[in-house]
N, C-alpha and C positions, 0 to 999 in steps of 0.2 A: 964211527962218527955218529957226533949226536947236531942232530936237526930239529931246530925248534920251534920247525911248524910241524912237530910229527905228532899227534894225540897221547905217543904213549907216554912220555914222560907222565905228563900232568895225571894220564889217571895210575899209572903204577903209585906216584907221587897219595894222590887220593886215598887206593888201596891202603899204605902203608899210613894213613893217617887214620884209618875205620881202625889199622891190627891197632894200634897202640894207645890210640885216644876215644875208643869206642863212645866216652858220655862227651865227647864234643865233637859232633858232624861236622860242622860246619867249614874247618878247614878239610876235609876232604870232601862237603857241595864245590865249592869252591874251585878246586882244581878240575873235580868231574866239568862241571861247567867249562874250563877254559880248553880242555880235551872236547870236548863237543863244539865251542867255538873255532880249535883248527881245524877237525874234522866230524859234519855233525853227522855224517853213517859210520861213523865209531860205536856201535851197537857196544859191545862191550861196559863204555863210559856213561853211557845211554841206560844202563842196564841199572848198572850201579847207581848211576847218579835218582834215579824212581827210586828204588826201591828204598834210597837214604832218604829221601825227601818226604816220601809215607812212614816207613819208619818212626819220624820227627814233627807226625801227625801235618805233615805240607803236602796236603795232598792236593790241591787244587794246583800247585804248584808242580807234581810230579806227572798229575795226568796234563798238564798245558806241556809239561816236557817228552812227555811221551808218544801226543796224539802230533806232534813232530815230524817224530822220527816216521809217520806212518805217509812221508814228503818225499822217503827215501828207500832205497834197495835194501833188502831183507832177506837175510836165510827162512828156510825155513820155523828153523830153532824162534828165530828171530820173531816171525807172525805169530806163532805161537803166545809165545809172551809179552808179547804187544797184547792181543787180545786175553788174557789171560788178566795183566794188571788193567787195561781197562773198565773188564768188567770187575774186578775186585774195588777200583777207587772211586766207579760210575755207584755202588751201592752205600762204599761210605759216605761220598759226601752226600746221595739219597738218605741217608741214612744220619746226617749231622755229626760226622766227627768228620 
């Protein structure tokens, strides 16, 4: 049964957009943002949103989305992703990218 409050439909829609139209990531970004708005602890959406923003040179936004995730419970894998991406994004911002 479909529940509009669950984050998964927006997440899967974002995945669909990335796969069918990788050159236009705006719809995917929007879908991942909607998924996180419904459940900010949904790390699958956060990972793909951060990665998609970063791949499009939107590193300030990616870092902000990533840092908001620090407020929520995370698995060890999610914490490793957080640490890795935070270092990567901070280095890219220091380097002027």
